[in-house]
C-alpha positions as CSV (number, residue, x, y, z in Angstrom):
1,X,90.0,31.9,271.5
2,X,89.7,28.7,273.3
3,X,92.0,25.7,273.9
4,X,90.7,23.8,270.8
5,X,92.1,26.6,268.5
6,X,95.7,25.8,269.6
7,X,98.3,25.4,268.3
8,X,98.2,28.4,266.0
9,X,100.4,28.1,263.0
10,X,101.5,31.2,261.1
11,X,103.9,31.7,258.2
12,X,105.1,35.3,258.0
13,X,107.7,37.3,256.2
14,X,110.4,38.8,258.4
15,X,108.9,42.3,258.1
16,X,105.6,41.0,259.4
17,X,106.8,40.0,262.8
18,X,104.9,42.9,264.3
19,X,101.7,41.0,263.4
20,X,102.9,38.0,265.4
21,X,103.9,40.3,268.3
22,X,100.4,41.8,268.4
23,X,98.8,38.4,268.3
24,X,101.0,37.2,271.2
25,X,100.1,40.2,273.3
26,X,96.4,39.8,272.7
27,X,96.8,36.1,273.7
28,X,98.7,36.9,276.9
29,X,96.1,39.5,277.9
30,X,93.2,37.2,277.1
31,X,94.6,34.3,279.0
32,X,96.4,36.3,281.7
33,X,99.7,34.6,280.8
34,X,103.0,35.9,282.3
35,X,105.4,33.5,280.7
36,X,106.4,33.2,277.0
37,X,108.8,30.4,276.2
38,X,110.6,30.7,272.9
39,X,112.1,27.8,271.0
40,X,114.0,27.8,267.7
41,X,117.4,27.3,266.3
42,X,120.1,30.0,266.5
43,X,119.2,32.8,264.0
44,X,115.5,31.7,263.8
45,X,114.3,35.1,265.1
46,X,113.6,34.7,268.8
47,X,115.2,37.9,269.8
48,X,113.6,39.7,266.8
49,X,110.2,38.6,268.1
50,X,111.1,39.8,271.7
51,X,112.1,43.2,270.2
52,X,108.7,43.5,268.4
53,X,106.8,42.5,271.5
54,X,108.7,45.1,273.6
55,X,108.1,47.8,270.9
56,X,104.3,47.1,270.9
57,X,104.3,47.3,274.7
58,X,106.0,50.8,274.5
59,X,109.5,49.9,275.6
60,X,111.9,52.7,274.7
61,X,115.1,50.8,275.6
62,X,117.2,49.0,273.0
63,X,116.3,45.3,273.3
64,X,119.3,43.1,272.8
65,X,120.0,39.4,273.2
66,X,120.8,38.4,276.8
67,X,123.0,35.5,275.6
68,X,126.0,36.4,277.7
69,X,124.3,38.4,280.4
70,X,121.6,35.8,280.9
71,X,118.9,38.3,281.8
72,X,117.8,41.9,281.0
73,X,115.0,43.6,282.9
74,X,113.0,46.3,281.1
75,X,110.0,48.4,282.0
76,X,107.4,45.8,280.8
77,X,109.4,42.6,280.2
78,X,112.1,40.4,281.6
79,X,114.1,38.8,278.8
80,X,116.1,35.7,279.7
81,X,118.4,33.5,277.7
82,X,118.5,30.1,279.4
83,X,121.1,28.6,277.0
84,X,124.1,29.3,279.2
85,X,122.4,29.4,282.6
86,X,124.4,27.7,285.4
87,X,121.2,26.7,287.2
88,X,118.4,24.5,285.9
89,X,115.8,26.8,287.4
90,X,115.0,30.5,287.4
91,X,114.7,30.7,291.2
92,X,117.4,33.4,291.4
93,X,115.6,35.6,288.9
94,X,112.0,35.4,290.3
95,X,112.3,38.7,292.3
96,X,112.3,40.5,288.9
97,X,109.2,38.9,287.5
98,X,106.5,40.9,289.4
99,X,104.1,42.8,287.0
100,X,106.2,41.9,284.0
101,X,106.0,39.6,281.0
102,X,108.7,37.0,281.3
103,X,110.1,35.9,277.9
104,X,112.6,33.0,278.0
105,X,114.7,31.9,275.1
106,X,115.9,28.3,275.2
107,X,113.4,27.4,278.1
108,X,113.6,23.8,277.1
109,X,117.1,23.8,278.7
110,X,115.6,24.4,282.1
111,X,114.3,21.8,284.5
112,X,111.4,23.9,285.7
113,X,107.6,23.8,285.6
114,X,105.9,26.9,284.4
115,X,102.4,28.0,285.1
116,X,100.0,28.9,282.3
117,X,102.2,30.0,279.4
118,X,102.5,30.5,275.7
119,X,105.1,28.4,274.0
120,X,106.3,29.7,270.6
121,X,108.4,27.7,268.2
122,X,110.0,29.7,265.4
123,X,111.2,27.8,262.4
124,X,113.5,29.5,259.8
125,X,112.0,28.5,256.5
126,X,114.2,30.7,254.3
127,X,116.0,34.1,254.5
128,X,112.6,36.0,254.3
129,X,110.1,33.6,255.9
130,X,109.5,32.2,259.4
131,X,106.9,29.8,260.7
132,X,105.5,30.5,264.2
133,X,103.8,27.8,266.1
134,X,102.0,29.3,269.2
135,X,100.6,27.0,271.8
136,X,98.9,27.8,275.0
137,X,99.7,25.5,277.9
138,X,98.2,25.2,281.3
């Protein structure tokens, strides 16, 4: 894929989120992206997508929302929820990022510049369907 093919817009049923996770992993490998920034209302499916990405990567741990813990570190990913962060940056977390994919929910709440990244907006269309807008940013 090249820059002209973005954003990618997908409409998928909830049980098809694994297809989105596989596409996201192919994109981050192709573009050597470390950061995935997730946007979407509460209940739109951000953590569900993180769980599927982790599963495809071979994570064996139970992936849960870091809402009140702010960050969880797993074998292949760092999962951050920026909604309640005290700081406007991730400087205090950077030691955990090496060799891991960093997935941040509510990244728009941060005052931080990110290097090359995927930005994914998830829109809850109805109880069974979500729209995913995936954009590659440099």
